[in-house]
C-alpha positions in Angstrom: -65.7 -41.7 10.3 -66.9 -44.7 8.3 -65.3 -46.5 5.4 -67.7 -48.2 3.1 -68.3 -49.2 -0.5 -70.0 -46.7 -2.7 -73.8 -47.0 -2.8 -76.4 -46.4 -5.5 -77.3 -43.0 -4.1 -73.8 -41.6 -3.9 -73.7 -39.8 -7.2 -74.1 -36.3 -5.8 -71.7 -36.8 -2.9 -69.1 -38.5 -5.1 -69.3 -35.7 -7.7 -68.8 -33.1 -5.0 -65.9 -35.0 -3.5 -64.1 -35.5 -6.8 -64.6 -31.9 -7.8 -63.3 -30.6 -4.5 -60.2 -32.8 -4.6 -59.4 -32.0 -8.3 -59.6 -28.2 -7.7 -57.0 -28.5 -5.0 -54.8 -31.0 -6.7 -54.8 -29.0 -10.0 -55.6 -31.9 -12.2 -58.3 -31.9 -14.8 -61.6 -33.3 -13.7 -64.9 -32.6 -15.4 -67.2 -30.2 -13.7 -70.1 -32.3 -14.9 -71.7 -34.1 -12.0 -71.6 -37.9 -12.1 -75.0 -39.3 -13.1 -76.6 -42.0 -10.9 -76.3 -44.5 -13.7 -72.5 -43.8 -14.0 -72.0 -44.4 -10.2 -74.1 -47.6 -10.5 -71.9 -48.8 -13.4 -68.8 -48.2 -11.4 -70.3 -49.8 -8.3 -71.2 -53.0 -10.3 -68.0 -53.3 -12.2 -66.7 -56.8 -11.5 -63.0 -55.9 -11.4 -63.2 -52.6 -9.5 -64.0 -51.6 -5.9 -64.6 -48.0 -4.8 -64.6 -47.1 -1.2 -65.5 -43.8 0.4 -64.7 -42.2 3.7 -67.8 -40.7 5.2 -67.8 -38.1 8.0 -70.9 -36.3 9.3 -73.0 -37.6 6.4 -70.6 -36.2 3.8 -68.1 -38.1 1.6 -64.6 -36.8 2.4 -62.4 -39.4 0.8 -62.3 -42.1 -1.8 -60.1 -45.0 -2.9 -60.5 -47.0 -6.1 -59.1 -50.5 -6.3 -58.6 -52.7 -9.4 -58.7 -56.5 -8.7 -56.7 -59.1 -10.4 -59.1 -60.7 -12.8 -57.2 -63.8 -13.9 -56.3 -67.0 -12.0 -52.6 -66.0 -12.2 -53.2 -62.6 -10.5 -56.4 -63.1 -8.5 -54.4 -62.7 -5.3 -53.5 -59.1 -6.3 -55.1 -55.7 -6.1 -54.0 -52.3 -7.3 -54.8 -49.0 -5.6 -55.7 -46.9 -8.7 -56.5 -43.6 -7.1 -57.2 -42.1 -3.7 -58.0 -38.6 -2.5 -59.2 -36.7 0.6 -61.1 -33.4 0.6 -58.6 -30.6 1.2 -60.3 -29.4 4.4 -60.0 -32.9 5.8 -56.3 -33.5 4.9 -53.6 -33.8 7.6 -56.2 -35.2 10.1 -55.4 -38.9 9.6 -58.2 -39.4 7.1 -56.0 -41.0 4.4 -54.6 -43.5 6.9 -58.1 -44.4 8.2 -59.3 -44.9 4.6 -56.3 -46.9 3.3 -56.0 -49.0 6.5 -59.7 -50.0 6.1 -59.2 -50.8 2.4 -56.2 -52.9 3.1 -58.1 -54.8 5.8 -61.0 -55.4 3.4 -58.6 -56.7 0.7 -57.0 -59.0 3.3 -60.4 -60.4 4.0 -60.8 -61.1 0.3 -57.5 -63.1 0.4 -55.5 -60.6 -1.5 -51.8 -61.1 -0.9 -50.1 -58.3 -2.9 -51.4 -54.7 -3.1 -49.6 -52.3 -5.4 -49.9 -48.6 -6.3 -48.1 -45.9 -8.2 -47.4 -42.4 -6.9 -45.6 -39.4 -8.1 -42.3 -39.2 -6.2 -42.8 -35.5 -5.3 -46.1 -36.3 -3.6 -44.3 -36.6 -0.3 -47.3 -36.7 2.0 -48.7 -39.7 0.0 -45.4 -41.5 -0.1 -45.0 -41.1 3.6 -48.6 -42.4 4.2 -47.9 -45.5 2.0 -44.6 -46.1 3.8 -46.2 -45.8 7.2 -48.6 -48.6 6.2 -45.8 -50.9 5.1 -45.6 -50.2 1.3 -42.1 -50.3 -0.1 -40.7 -49.0 -3.3 -40.2 -51.8 -5.8 -39.6 -49.7 -9.0 -39.4 -46.3 -10.5 -40.4 -44.9 -13.8 -38.1 -42.0 -14.7 -39.7 -38.8 -15.9 -43.1 -40.5 -16.4 -45.1 -37.6 -15.0 -44.9 -34.1 -16.5 -46.8 -31.2 -15.0 -46.4 -27.7 -16.2 -43.1 -28.7 -17.8 -41.7 -30.2 -14.7 -40.8 -33.9 -14.8 -41.2 -36.3 -11.9 -40.7 -40.0 -11.4 -43.5 -42.4 -10.7 -42.8 -44.8 -7.8 -44.2 -48.3 -7.9 -44.9 -49.5 -4.4 -46.2 -52.8 -3.0 -47.4 -54.3 0.2 -47.4 -58.0 0.9 -50.2 -58.8 3.3 
C-alpha cells in the first residue's frame, strides 16, 4: 500500500472512491464523477492537501488536510475528512493512511494537528486515539442524522 498526494490523472479513481465510501456511510455525495479539472483545482489549492491510499493500482482511501494559512497558525493543520473503501475497512488501512499523513505534516514542520469526529463513530475515535489524538472539546448535539443527535468531538495531536 502506498500513500501519496493526488495526481492530475486521479479524477476517475477519486470519483469511484468517494462514491463507494459515501454509499456505505449513508451521507450525500453527488453521483456525478469528478472532472479532471476539478481534481486539478483541488490538487493545486495552496491551503489544502489531499492524500490517497493506493492498493493494487486502485485508490482505497483518502485524507484531506487544511493548512494554517496565516503566520499565527502556519504551524497547524486540520484533518478535514478521511475515508476508506468499505471492502478495505478493518484491515489497518486507516492507520496506514493517517500515520503517513501525520509524518508528512511533521516534515512540513506542523506542530498541531486537529480534527473533528462524530462521537458515535467509535472506530474512527479509536483510530485517532491510537495515534495519540486527545479530545480537547465537544460540541453538544452538533450532528443530526435521521433525527438522532450526536456530539462532535474536537481532537488534537501535538507532534
